[in-house]
C-alpha positions as CSV (number, residue, x, y, z in Angstrom):
1,M,68.8,-11.7,-90.3
2,L,66.4,-9.0,-89.6
3,E,65.0,-9.3,-93.1
4,I,64.4,-12.6,-92.5
5,L,62.6,-12.0,-89.1
6,L,60.4,-9.3,-90.5
7,L,59.3,-11.9,-93.6
8,A,58.8,-14.5,-91.0
9,L,56.6,-12.1,-88.8
10,E,54.4,-11.1,-91.9
11,S,53.6,-14.6,-92.8
12,L,52.7,-15.4,-89.1
13,R,50.4,-12.3,-88.7
14,Y,48.7,-13.7,-92.2
15,S,48.3,-17.0,-91.0
16,L,46.9,-15.8,-87.6
17,R,44.3,-13.3,-89.3
18,D,43.0,-16.3,-91.6
19,R,42.1,-17.8,-88.7
20,G,40.4,-14.6,-87.1
21,L,43.7,-14.0,-84.8
22,D,46.2,-11.4,-85.3
23,L,50.0,-10.8,-83.7
24,L,50.5,-7.6,-81.8
25,I,53.6,-5.9,-82.9
26,K,55.0,-3.3,-80.2
27,F,58.3,-1.2,-80.4
28,G,59.8,-0.3,-77.1
29,D,61.8,-2.1,-74.2
30,A,60.1,-5.2,-73.3
31,E,59.3,-4.8,-69.4
32,S,57.4,-1.5,-70.4
33,V,55.4,-2.9,-73.2
34,L,54.5,-5.7,-71.7
35,R,53.6,-4.0,-68.4
36,E,50.9,-2.2,-70.3
37,L,49.9,-4.9,-72.2
38,V,49.1,-7.2,-68.8
39,V,47.5,-4.0,-67.6
40,Q,45.3,-3.2,-70.8
41,V,43.9,-6.5,-71.2
42,K,44.3,-7.8,-67.5
43,A,46.3,-10.8,-68.1
44,T,46.7,-13.4,-65.2
45,H,49.4,-15.3,-67.0
46,V,52.5,-14.5,-68.9
47,F,54.2,-17.5,-70.9
48,V,57.7,-17.3,-71.6
49,E,59.9,-19.8,-73.6
50,E,63.0,-20.9,-71.4
51,E,66.0,-19.3,-72.7
52,V,69.8,-20.0,-72.0
53,E,71.3,-16.9,-73.9
54,Y,72.6,-14.6,-71.4
55,E,71.1,-11.3,-72.3
56,L,67.7,-12.6,-73.0
57,C,67.9,-14.5,-69.5
58,L,68.7,-11.0,-68.0
59,L,65.9,-9.7,-70.0
60,M,63.1,-12.5,-68.5
61,D,64.6,-11.4,-64.9
62,D,63.9,-7.5,-65.9
63,V,60.4,-8.4,-67.2
64,S,59.4,-10.6,-64.2
65,Q,60.7,-7.8,-61.8
66,T,58.6,-5.1,-63.5
67,L,55.7,-7.5,-63.7
68,S,55.8,-8.1,-59.9
69,T,55.1,-4.8,-59.1
70,L,51.7,-4.5,-60.2
71,I,48.8,-4.6,-57.9
72,R,47.7,-7.8,-59.8
73,S,50.7,-9.3,-60.9
74,P,50.2,-12.2,-63.1
75,D,51.9,-15.5,-62.8
76,L,55.2,-15.8,-64.7
77,T,55.2,-19.3,-66.2
78,I,58.1,-20.6,-68.5
79,W,57.7,-23.0,-70.8
80,R,59.7,-25.3,-73.0
81,T,59.0,-27.3,-76.4
82,P,60.8,-30.6,-75.1
83,F,62.5,-32.4,-78.0
84,Y,63.2,-35.2,-75.7
85,D,61.2,-36.6,-72.8
86,I,63.5,-35.3,-70.2
87,K,62.4,-35.2,-66.6
88,S,65.6,-33.3,-65.1
89,V,68.1,-31.3,-67.2
90,E,70.4,-32.1,-64.3
91,A,70.1,-35.7,-64.7
92,I,72.0,-35.5,-68.4
93,P,75.3,-37.0,-68.6
94,E,77.7,-34.6,-69.9
95,S,79.4,-37.4,-72.3
96,Y,77.7,-37.7,-75.2
97,D,78.1,-41.2,-75.7
98,E,76.7,-41.7,-72.7
99,F,73.6,-39.4,-73.5
100,K,72.7,-41.8,-76.8
101,K,72.8,-44.8,-74.5
102,L,69.5,-43.7,-72.7
103,Q,67.8,-44.1,-76.1
104,L,65.3,-41.0,-75.1
105,P,62.4,-41.1,-77.5
106,V,61.9,-37.6,-79.5
107,T,58.9,-36.2,-78.9
108,C,56.2,-35.7,-82.1
109,P,55.4,-31.9,-83.1
110,L,52.0,-30.4,-82.0
111,S,49.2,-29.7,-84.6
112,S,48.4,-26.0,-84.4
113,P,46.4,-25.2,-81.6
114,T,42.7,-23.5,-82.1
115,L,42.9,-20.4,-80.1
116,P,39.5,-18.3,-79.2
117,C,39.4,-14.6,-80.4
118,L,40.5,-11.8,-78.3
119,E,37.2,-9.9,-78.1
120,M,38.4,-6.2,-77.4
121,E,39.7,-3.6,-79.2
122,L,43.7,-3.2,-79.1
123,D,46.2,-1.3,-81.3
124,W,48.1,-4.4,-83.2
125,G,50.4,-2.4,-84.6
126,T,51.9,-2.4,-88.2
127,M,54.4,-4.5,-89.6
128,P,57.7,-1.9,-89.5
129,T,60.3,-1.7,-92.6
130,L,63.8,-2.8,-92.2
131,D,65.1,0.5,-92.2
132,A,62.7,1.4,-89.3
133,L,63.7,-1.5,-87.3
134,K,67.5,-0.8,-87.6
135,E,66.9,2.6,-86.6
136,F,65.0,1.6,-83.6
137,M,67.4,-0.6,-82.7
138,N,70.7,1.7,-83.2
139,S,68.5,4.2,-81.0
140,T,68.1,1.8,-77.9
141,R,71.7,0.6,-77.8
142,L,73.1,1.3,-74.4
143,N,77.0,2.1,-75.8
144,E,76.4,4.5,-79.0
145,P,79.1,2.5,-81.2
146,S,81.1,4.4,-83.3
147,D,80.5,4.5,-87.3
148,E,83.7,2.3,-87.5
149,W,82.4,0.1,-85.0
150,D,78.9,0.0,-86.5
151,S,79.8,-1.3,-89.8
152,I,83.3,-3.3,-89.0
153,K,80.7,-6.7,-89.1
154,N,79.5,-6.1,-92.7
155,T,83.1,-7.2,-94.4
156,T,84.0,-10.6,-94.0
157,A,87.9,-11.7,-93.0
158,E,88.1,-13.4,-96.4
159,A,87.5,-10.0,-98.2
160,M,89.4,-8.0,-95.7
161,V,92.6,-10.3,-96.5
162,R,91.8,-10.4,-100.0
163,A,91.9,-6.5,-100.3
164,K,94.7,-6.0,-97.6
165,F,97.5,-8.8,-99.3
166,S,96.3,-9.4,-103.1
167,K,96.7,-7.7,-106.0
168,R,94.7,-4.9,-106.8
169,G,92.8,-3.6,-110.1
170,S,89.6,-5.4,-110.2
171,N,86.3,-4.9,-108.1
172,E,86.6,-8.7,-107.2
173,N,89.3,-7.8,-104.7
174,N,87.3,-4.7,-103.3
175,P,85.5,-5.6,-100.0
176,S,82.5,-3.1,-100.5
177,S,81.9,-4.6,-104.5
178,R,79.8,-7.7,-103.5
179,E,79.5,-8.0,-99.9
180,F,76.4,-6.4,-98.7
181,R,74.0,-7.2,-101.8
182,T,70.5,-8.7,-100.6
183,E,69.2,-10.2,-103.4
184,R,65.8,-12.0,-103.3
185,M,65.1,-14.9,-105.9
186,G,61.9,-14.1,-107.7
187,N,59.4,-15.6,-105.6
188,S,61.6,-18.1,-104.1
189,I,61.8,-18.3,-100.4
190,F,65.7,-17.9,-100.3
191,S,67.5,-14.7,-100.5
192,T,71.0,-14.4,-101.2
193,Q,73.2,-12.1,-99.0
194,R,76.9,-11.9,-99.1
195,G,77.3,-14.7,-101.5
196,K,75.2,-17.0,-99.4
197,N,72.0,-18.5,-99.5
198,F,69.6,-18.3,-96.7
199,M,65.6,-19.3,-96.3
200,M,63.3,-16.6,-95.6
201,G,59.4,-16.5,-95.5
202,G,57.0,-18.6,-93.3
203,T,56.3,-21.9,-92.1
204,E,54.4,-23.4,-95.3
205,G,57.3,-22.1,-97.2
206,V,59.9,-23.8,-94.9
207,L,58.5,-26.6,-95.0
208,N,57.6,-27.3,-98.5
209,A,61.7,-26.3,-98.5
210,L,62.3,-28.9,-96.6
211,A,60.6,-31.6,-98.3
212,A,62.4,-30.8,-101.5
213,Y,65.5,-31.1,-99.6
214,I,65.0,-34.7,-97.8
215,R,63.9,-35.7,-101.3
216,Y,67.3,-34.4,-103.3
217,N,67.9,-37.8,-104.4
218,E,64.2,-38.4,-106.3
219,G,64.8,-35.4,-108.6
220,T,62.2,-33.3,-109.7
221,S,60.3,-31.1,-112.5
222,R,59.3,-28.4,-110.1
223,D,61.0,-25.2,-110.7
224,D,60.9,-24.4,-107.0
225,W,62.5,-27.7,-106.2
226,Q,65.0,-27.6,-108.9
227,A,66.2,-24.0,-107.3
228,L,66.7,-25.4,-104.2
229,H,68.6,-28.5,-105.2
230,E,71.0,-26.2,-107.2
231,M,71.5,-24.4,-103.6
232,V,72.3,-27.7,-102.0
233,R,75.0,-28.8,-104.5
234,N,76.7,-24.9,-104.2
235,S,76.3,-24.8,-99.9
236,E,77.7,-28.9,-99.7
237,S,81.0,-27.7,-98.7
238,R,81.4,-30.7,-97.0
239,D,78.8,-33.9,-96.6
240,G,75.6,-32.4,-94.7
241,A,76.8,-29.0,-94.8
242,S,74.3,-27.4,-97.0
243,F,71.3,-28.1,-94.4
244,I,72.8,-25.6,-91.7
245,K,73.6,-23.7,-94.3
246,L,70.1,-23.3,-95.7
247,F,67.9,-24.0,-92.9
248,G,70.0,-22.9,-89.9
249,P,68.4,-19.3,-89.5
250,A,64.7,-20.7,-90.0
251,I,65.2,-23.2,-87.1
252,H,67.2,-20.6,-85.1
253,L,64.1,-17.9,-85.5
254,G,61.8,-20.4,-85.0
255,I,60.1,-20.8,-88.2
256,V,60.5,-24.3,-88.1
257,S,60.8,-26.3,-85.2
258,K,63.8,-28.8,-84.7
259,R,61.2,-31.6,-83.8
260,K,59.3,-30.8,-87.0
261,V,62.6,-31.3,-89.2
262,H,63.2,-34.7,-87.5
263,Y,59.6,-35.7,-87.7
264,E,59.5,-34.8,-91.7
265,A,62.7,-36.2,-92.1
266,V,62.4,-39.4,-90.3
267,K,58.6,-40.1,-92.0
268,Y,60.2,-39.9,-95.4
269,E,62.8,-42.3,-94.7
270,K,60.2,-44.7,-93.5
271,E,58.5,-43.8,-96.5
272,R,61.5,-45.0,-98.3
273,N,61.9,-48.3,-96.5
274,A,58.4,-50.0,-96.1
275,G,58.3,-48.2,-92.5
276,F,61.3,-49.4,-91.2
277,L,64.5,-47.5,-90.0
278,S,67.9,-49.3,-90.9
279,P,69.7,-49.7,-87.8
280,F,73.0,-48.8,-90.0
281,G,71.7,-45.3,-90.9
282,Y,69.9,-43.4,-93.2
283,S,69.4,-44.0,-96.8
284,A,69.2,-40.7,-98.0
285,R,72.5,-38.4,-97.5
286,T,70.0,-35.5,-97.0
287,V,68.0,-37.3,-94.7
288,A,71.0,-37.7,-92.4
289,A,72.2,-34.1,-92.7
290,A,69.0,-33.3,-91.4
291,V,68.5,-35.3,-88.8
292,D,72.3,-35.3,-87.3
293,A,71.8,-31.2,-87.2
294,V,69.1,-31.0,-85.0
295,L,70.0,-33.8,-82.7
296,S,73.4,-32.1,-82.6
297,S,71.7,-28.5,-82.1
298,E,69.3,-30.1,-79.1
299,W,72.5,-31.8,-77.2
300,Y,74.3,-28.3,-77.5
301,W,71.3,-26.5,-76.1
302,L,70.4,-29.1,-73.3
303,M,74.1,-28.6,-72.2
304,G,73.7,-24.7,-72.6
305,L,70.6,-25.4,-69.9
306,K,72.5,-26.9,-67.5
307,S,75.7,-24.9,-67.8
308,K,73.3,-21.9,-66.7
309,G,74.5,-23.2,-63.1
310,R,78.0,-24.0,-63.6
311,R,80.6,-21.7,-61.8
312,L,84.2,-21.0,-62.8
313,G,85.5,-19.9,-59.3
314,S,83.1,-17.4,-57.8
315,H,81.6,-16.4,-61.0
316,S,79.1,-18.3,-63.3
317,Y,79.3,-19.2,-67.4
318,R,77.3,-17.4,-69.7
319,N,75.9,-18.2,-73.2
320,W,75.7,-16.9,-76.2
321,R,74.5,-17.1,-79.7
322,W,76.8,-16.2,-82.5
323,N,76.0,-15.9,-86.0
324,G,72.3,-17.0,-85.6
325,F,71.6,-17.7,-89.2
326,L,74.6,-20.2,-89.1
327,V,74.8,-21.7,-85.8
328,Q,72.1,-22.3,-83.2
329,A,73.8,-23.3,-80.2
330,P,75.5,-21.2,-76.9
331,F,78.7,-20.5,-76.7
332,Q,80.5,-20.5,-73.6
333,Y,82.5,-17.2,-71.6
334,T,83.3,-15.6,-68.8
335,V,84.3,-12.4,-67.5
336,V,85.8,-11.6,-63.8
337,G,85.9,-8.1,-62.7
338,C,84.1,-4.9,-63.8
339,D,86.6,-1.7,-63.9
340,G,89.9,-1.4,-65.6
341,P,91.2,-2.5,-69.3
342,A,89.5,-5.3,-70.9
343,I,91.4,-8.2,-71.6
344,L,90.2,-11.4,-73.8
345,L,92.2,-14.8,-73.6
346,V,91.8,-16.8,-76.9
347,H,93.1,-20.7,-76.3
348,G,94.5,-23.0,-78.6
349,F,93.6,-25.7,-80.7
350,G,91.9,-28.5,-78.8
351,A,91.4,-26.3,-75.7
352,F,88.7,-24.5,-74.0
353,L,88.3,-21.2,-71.8
354,E,89.3,-23.1,-68.7
355,H,92.5,-23.7,-70.1
356,Y,93.3,-20.2,-68.5
357,R,91.9,-21.6,-65.2
358,D,95.0,-20.0,-63.3
359,N,95.3,-16.8,-65.2
360,I,91.3,-15.5,-65.3
361,H,91.3,-14.5,-61.7
362,G,95.1,-13.7,-61.2
363,I,94.9,-11.1,-64.1
364,A,91.8,-9.9,-62.6
365,E,92.9,-9.5,-58.9
366,G,95.1,-6.6,-60.4
367,G,92.1,-4.4,-61.4
368,K,91.5,-5.7,-64.9
369,Q,88.4,-7.2,-66.5
370,V,89.0,-10.2,-68.4
371,W,86.9,-12.3,-70.8
372,A,87.4,-15.7,-71.7
373,V,85.7,-17.7,-74.6
374,T,85.6,-21.2,-76.0
375,M,85.8,-20.8,-79.8
376,L,83.2,-22.2,-82.2
377,G,83.9,-26.0,-82.4
378,F,86.1,-26.4,-79.0
379,G,85.5,-27.8,-75.3
380,R,81.3,-27.3,-74.6
381,S,80.7,-24.5,-77.5
382,E,79.0,-26.5,-80.5
383,K,80.6,-27.9,-83.2
384,P,78.3,-27.4,-86.3
385,N,78.8,-29.1,-89.6
386,I,81.3,-26.3,-91.4
387,V,84.3,-26.0,-92.9
388,Y,86.2,-24.4,-90.1
389,S,89.0,-21.8,-90.6
390,E,91.2,-19.3,-89.4
391,Q,89.2,-16.3,-91.0
392,M,85.7,-17.8,-89.5
393,W,87.7,-17.8,-86.0
394,A,88.8,-14.1,-86.7
395,E,85.6,-13.3,-87.4
396,F,84.1,-15.0,-84.2
397,L,86.6,-13.0,-82.0
398,R,85.6,-9.9,-83.8
399,D,81.7,-10.1,-83.2
400,F,82.4,-11.2,-79.7
401,I,84.4,-7.9,-79.0
402,V,81.5,-5.8,-80.6
403,E,78.7,-7.4,-79.2
404,V,79.9,-8.7,-75.7
405,V,82.6,-7.0,-74.8
406,G,81.8,-3.6,-76.4
407,R,85.2,-1.8,-76.2
408,P,88.5,-2.3,-77.4
409,V,90.6,-5.4,-75.8
410,H,93.9,-6.5,-75.2
411,L,94.2,-9.6,-76.9
412,V,96.2,-12.8,-75.5
413,G,96.1,-16.1,-77.7
414,N,98.3,-19.2,-77.4
415,S,99.1,-21.8,-80.4
416,I,96.4,-21.0,-83.0
417,G,94.8,-18.9,-80.3
418,G,97.5,-16.6,-80.9
419,Y,97.5,-16.5,-84.9
420,I,93.9,-16.0,-84.9
421,V,94.4,-12.8,-82.8
422,A,97.1,-11.5,-85.0
423,I,94.6,-11.5,-87.8
424,V,91.9,-9.7,-85.7
425,A,94.7,-7.1,-85.0
426,C,95.6,-6.9,-88.6
427,L,92.3,-6.9,-90.2
428,W,90.1,-4.4,-87.6
429,P,93.0,-2.6,-85.3
430,A,90.1,-0.3,-84.0
431,L,89.1,-3.3,-81.6
432,V,92.9,-3.7,-80.4
433,E,94.6,-2.1,-77.7
434,S,97.5,-4.3,-77.9
435,I,98.1,-8.5,-78.6
436,V,100.2,-11.0,-76.5
437,L,101.3,-14.1,-78.5
438,I,102.0,-17.0,-76.5
439,N,103.8,-19.9,-78.3
440,S,102.0,-18.9,-81.1
441,A,101.4,-20.1,-84.5
442,G,102.7,-18.9,-87.4
443,S,105.8,-18.3,-89.1
444,V,108.4,-14.9,-90.1
445,I,108.8,-14.8,-93.8
446,P,111.0,-11.7,-94.8
447,G,109.9,-9.8,-98.1
448,Y,106.5,-11.7,-98.1
449,S,104.1,-9.4,-100.0
450,F,101.6,-11.5,-101.9
451,L,98.8,-13.7,-101.0
452,P,97.7,-16.2,-103.2
453,L,94.1,-16.7,-103.2
454,K,93.2,-19.8,-102.1
455,K,89.6,-21.4,-103.4
456,D,86.5,-22.8,-101.3
457,R,87.9,-24.8,-99.1
458,Q,86.5,-28.6,-99.6
459,V,87.0,-31.7,-97.5
460,S,88.8,-34.2,-99.6
461,I,88.8,-37.8,-98.8
462,A,92.3,-37.9,-97.5
463,A,91.1,-35.0,-95.0
464,W,88.5,-37.4,-94.2
465,L,90.2,-40.1,-93.5
466,G,93.0,-38.7,-91.7
467,A,90.6,-36.8,-89.4
468,R,89.4,-40.1,-87.9
469,L,93.1,-41.5,-87.8
470,L,94.1,-38.6,-85.9
471,L,91.1,-38.8,-83.6
472,S,91.8,-42.4,-82.6
473,Y,95.6,-41.6,-82.0
474,L,94.8,-38.6,-80.1
475,R,92.5,-40.4,-77.7
476,L,94.9,-43.1,-77.0
477,K,97.8,-40.5,-76.6
478,T,96.4,-37.3,-75.3
479,K,98.0,-38.0,-71.7
480,D,101.1,-38.3,-73.1
481,I,100.9,-35.4,-75.7
482,L,100.0,-32.9,-73.2
483,K,102.7,-34.0,-70.5
484,N,105.1,-33.8,-73.6
485,C,103.7,-29.8,-73.9
486,Y,104.3,-29.5,-70.0
487,P,108.1,-30.7,-69.9
488,T,108.8,-28.4,-66.6
489,R,105.5,-29.1,-64.8
490,T,104.1,-32.1,-65.9
491,D,101.8,-32.4,-62.8
492,R,99.7,-29.7,-64.5
493,A,98.8,-32.1,-67.4
494,D,96.3,-33.7,-64.9
495,D,93.7,-36.0,-64.9
496,W,90.9,-33.2,-65.2
497,L,92.7,-31.4,-68.2
498,V,93.2,-34.8,-70.4
499,N,89.2,-35.7,-69.1
500,E,87.9,-32.5,-70.6
501,M,89.9,-32.8,-74.0
502,L,88.9,-36.5,-73.9
503,R,85.1,-35.7,-73.5
504,A,84.8,-32.6,-75.8
505,S,86.3,-34.8,-78.8
506,K,82.9,-37.1,-78.4
507,D,80.8,-34.4,-79.1
508,P,78.5,-34.3,-82.1
509,G,80.5,-32.7,-84.8
510,G,84.4,-33.4,-83.4
511,L,85.3,-34.9,-86.5
512,V,84.3,-31.9,-89.0
513,L,86.7,-30.0,-86.9
514,L,89.7,-32.2,-86.8
515,E,88.8,-32.4,-91.0
516,S,89.5,-28.8,-91.0
517,I,92.6,-28.9,-89.8
518,F,93.8,-29.9,-93.0
519,S,92.8,-27.1,-95.1
520,F,94.3,-24.8,-92.6
521,D,95.9,-21.4,-94.3
522,L,98.5,-19.9,-92.1
523,T,100.2,-18.6,-95.0
524,V,100.2,-15.0,-94.1
525,P,103.4,-14.8,-91.8
526,L,103.3,-13.1,-88.4
527,N,105.4,-10.1,-89.8
528,Y,103.1,-9.0,-91.9
529,L,100.0,-9.6,-89.7
530,L,101.7,-7.4,-86.9
531,E,103.5,-4.5,-88.9
532,R,100.7,-2.0,-88.0
533,L,101.0,-2.7,-84.4
534,E,104.4,-1.4,-83.6
535,G,105.2,-1.1,-80.0
536,R,102.1,-3.0,-79.1
537,V,103.1,-6.6,-79.5
538,L,104.4,-9.0,-76.7
539,I,105.9,-12.2,-77.5
540,I,105.7,-14.9,-74.6
541,Q,107.6,-18.1,-75.6
542,G,108.4,-21.3,-73.7
543,M,111.7,-22.2,-75.1
544,K,110.9,-25.9,-74.6
545,D,108.1,-26.2,-77.0
546,P,107.6,-29.3,-78.5
547,I,105.6,-28.6,-81.3
548,Y,107.3,-25.2,-82.5
549,N,111.0,-24.4,-83.1
550,S,111.1,-21.5,-80.3
551,K,114.6,-20.4,-80.7
552,S,114.6,-20.1,-84.6
553,L,111.2,-18.5,-84.6
554,L,112.2,-15.9,-81.8
555,G,115.6,-15.2,-83.9
556,K,113.3,-14.4,-87.1
557,L,111.4,-12.1,-84.9
558,K,114.2,-10.0,-83.3
559,E,115.5,-9.6,-87.0
560,H,112.5,-8.7,-88.7
561,C,110.0,-7.4,-85.9
562,A,112.4,-5.6,-83.8
563,W,109.9,-3.8,-82.4
564,V,108.4,-6.8,-80.2
565,M,108.7,-7.5,-77.0
566,I,109.9,-11.0,-75.7
567,K,109.5,-13.0,-72.7
568,E,111.5,-15.9,-72.7
569,L,110.2,-18.7,-70.0
570,N,111.2,-22.0,-69.1
571,A,108.1,-23.7,-70.3
572,G,106.6,-25.6,-73.0
573,H,103.7,-25.2,-75.4
574,C,101.1,-24.1,-72.8
575,P,103.3,-21.7,-70.2
576,H,100.1,-19.7,-69.2
577,D,99.0,-23.2,-67.8
578,E,102.8,-24.3,-66.6
579,L,103.7,-21.2,-65.0
580,P,100.6,-19.2,-64.5
581,E,102.2,-17.0,-61.8
582,E,104.7,-15.8,-64.1
583,V,102.6,-15.0,-67.1
584,N,100.0,-13.4,-64.9
585,S,102.8,-11.4,-63.2
586,T,104.3,-10.5,-67.2
587,L,100.9,-9.9,-68.4
588,C,99.9,-7.3,-65.6
589,E,103.2,-5.4,-66.0
590,W,102.3,-5.5,-70.1
591,I,98.7,-4.2,-69.7
592,V,99.9,-1.3,-67.1
593,R,102.8,-0.4,-69.7
594,M,100.1,-0.2,-72.4
595,E,97.6,1.7,-70.6
596,S,99.9,4.5,-69.5
597,T,101.7,5.0,-73.0
């Protein structure tokens, strides 16, 4: 991402210089640099783009406070480039179905403004090298990471799994042999990093690539367009997924705006259809992919903006961007407590951080710092057009621990969340103090020693159809299914929980997540994932689980993982929400025990 950023800035600087302007580049903390610049140029106004990410919002607050101390304090103006003509963010409905009924018009992109030349001497700075930028970023980190933590994100979960469980002997299974290569493909604006293609360069190059993308069906004799079309074919893991993979970083960095993408795609569609747009959808699949991607991205950005005022008890929600080159939307998380051991709560399939509604504060009151996050694809987090997998979610949690929490955590996971935290603990043990599995997915297979290497996951026609049938069934039966999962306290499967699950199922991208169910790979058994965590694993099992055979699973765990601690509860699939007081007490006792060893 840093290399893409530098190339985009270089292109922007050349573009400005062609117009008699320039781009000022400075190293340092934003407060000091802007304070010095405001004084130097005698600025009366400072314009900053509206943000939804928690860390960027904090930065803006710090800048505002610093500038307010000046004798001639400039006006700090927050500006937004609206995608829709919206008068009030607070008035936006939280249901995507209701939002679409508003039929808000999409605003047109603005032409480049003519700016006056700044007639004063300034040190405009030089473009830094990639190594210099990395060195500067490392030197300004508040918490200096160890070498192990600093490099822990450089290898994908898939490569780690292959190296750990597969037959060795060739470089193909060596995570360091292919992971870190960055290759610029001739004069192309694409580069290859870790086997993936990413857009590079400035706005003009990105718009040229966009023109080639939306005209994919036409064919071309241009070499650069043919190269892009080949990348489209290689990136299409599911219908329309290539757009996010190829253009995601450019949109995230602002090299091209979402409304510019929408404008160009719709303009081409009208050209194909004598100036009309069909009410039955777009005639070109690439046009549909581009439009759907930016509409979805804008919806989640608006929800992130609106959520800045939401609270969970006495604490607010926070927004975080993950893997910016792939996903351009906020993820919601919350943290309660400041001191004590860190605990990260991970929900199960179809749930969200609020599923720990009566656990977060209860655990934090015992002197713990409790984090809870809604994973990508669930709840109010974005649901991008990608193929979801247990390995992708493991990387998500890994990055959250490294980037947000900043220290090893006690990982707690329910259902599929339990299996994912087991993967994290297995692949990156330095991040984990202990793990707690609450009615976890996964199996126990004695003597397991080989992982069959699975090919790239593609969405089949059966998965496409199955997801739609499953979604219809789940919407009809959500309340009944939930009550079945809460056998001893059916009242906990309340209307709020049901309605929030139904709301999330109607978000853009909800079907994409369900399609991925059919390609989940849980073949690595729990006994293998947990083998390096002897003495640091707690199993909390609701014995009336209607989904998993609790008695059989615990029997195998006791036989083949005798060192795990097991707590049986008279509950169903979600003991943490069905019997929160008992689970909170058990978790607090477990953390005290782990911290004292």
